[in-house]
N, C-alpha and C positions, 0 to 999 in steps of 0.2 A: 858615467860622467853626468854631471849636472851643470846647468848654466849658472853663472855667478848670480845673475838676477834672481833666478828661481831659488837659489840657496839663501840669499839675503831675505827674500820674501818669505820663505818658509820659517826662518829664524824669527823674523818680525811678527809673523802670524802666531807663532808659538808663544812669544812673549806677550803679545796682546791678549791671547786666549787666557794665559795665566793671570794677567792683570784683571781681565773681566771676571774670572773665577773668584779672585780676591774681592772684587767689588760686590759680586753677588753674595758672598759670605758676609761682607760688612752690612749689606742691606737686610740680611736675615736677622740682624739685631733688632729690627723693628718688630718682627714676629715674636722675638724672645721677650720683649718688654712691653708690648702693646697688644690688646685684643682688637679685632676688627668688628665694627658694627655699622649700622646705618642710622642716619638721623634725618628728620624732616626739617628742611631749612628753606627760607625764601631766597630766590635768586634776584638778580638786579631788576627784573621786570615785575617782581612781587608774586610770582608763581611759586607754589610750594613744590619742592623737588626732594628726592631722596639722595643723600650724599654719603659716600663712604666715610666713616669716622674711626679714628683710633682712640682707644680708651687705655690709659696706662694701667698695667697690671700692678696691683698693690698688695702689700701684706699689712696685717694689723699687728702692731707691736704694743706691748704694755710698757708704758713709760712712767717712771716714778716722778712725782712732783710733790713739793712741800707745800702744805696749806696751813694757815694759822688756825688755832683753836679759838672758839668763841669764849671758852671758859677762862677764868683768871686763875692760872696755876702759879705757884711761887717758883717752881723750877722752870727755867727758860727752855730746857730741852723738851719739856712736856707741852710747851706752848705751840709746838708744831707737830704735825702728823704727816706721814708720807701716804699719799694716795697714788694708786696706780691707775693711770688713764690710758684707754686705748687710743692709738693714733694710726692713721692710714699713711703708709709710707710707699711712694712709688718705687718699684724695684730698680728703675734706672738711676735712682739717686744713691743706691747702696753699693754699686759695683764700679770699678774703674773701667772706662771704655777705651780699649786700645784696638785700633784697626790697622792691620799691616798693609803695606804697599810695596811694590817692587821698586827698590831704589836703584839697583844696578844689575845688569846681566852681562856676563863676560863669557864668550865662547872661544875656546882655543882648540884648533884642529890642525892636523898635518894633511896637506893636500898638494897636488901638482897642478900647475896652471898650464892651459893650452888654449890657443885660439883656433876655433873651428867655425868656418863660414863667417868670419868677421865677428864672432861672439866669444867672449871669454868663458871658458869651461873649466870646471874643477873636477879633478880626479882624486879620489881618496884611495891611495894604495893600501893593500893589505900589508900589515907590518909582520915581517917574518922574525919572530922572536923565539922560535923553538930551539931546543937543544939538539944534541947529536942524535938522540933516540926519541925525541919528543916531536909530535906533530905540530907544525906551525899553525897558530890560530888564524882564522880568516876574518879578522875584525880590524877595523880602523880605530886608532886611539884618538880620543878627543876629551876635552874637559869643559864642563859647563858650570859656571858659578853664578848663582842668583842670590843677591843680597836683599833681604826683606828688612824694612825699617818701620817703626810705628808712624802712622799717618796722623797728622794734626786733625782734631775733630773740626767739623764745619762750624761756622759761627751760629747757624740755626740750631744745631744740636747743642752747642754750648749754652745758648740762650734758653732753650727748652729745659735743659737740666737745671740751670740756675733758677728758673721760675718754679720748678718743682721743689728745689731745695728751699726757696723762699717760702713756699706754701708749707713745707714741713716745719720750718722755724716758727711760723705763725701758730701752728698747732701746739708747739712745745712751750710757747710763752703765754 
């Protein structure tokens, strides 16, 4: 037997633990797309202090760009040449970021209710589903359904990615 309060608390703690695990997984995205470093900066009093800094991980891509020829050719196709320029692209701009969150958790279980010393108690009876010659299992049946859904990115993350994308566009033009 277990008290109803303890049962509900255990379920709530399990769901909170699962949610915390998902949050930790989402925070690990920072390690995947940024390198950690330290930088010397001045604080509000003018003292130089070391601060933890994140530097975006980038890849160098060769990007084709049309440039005009200085020569006067008769054929317009020859008036342009393709140059391949290297550009630095932050990795965070190349992948869609989806972060899961627990949308709903549903638990269904069979139990008996009993009041013991003024407190509601739950008893999970063993289900006897054995056949004529089969041994009955000593388990209680229950069902847990957890629905994960994509979480909306934070405004700060959206703004950060948009600024990196803007930087990338300036490199291309």
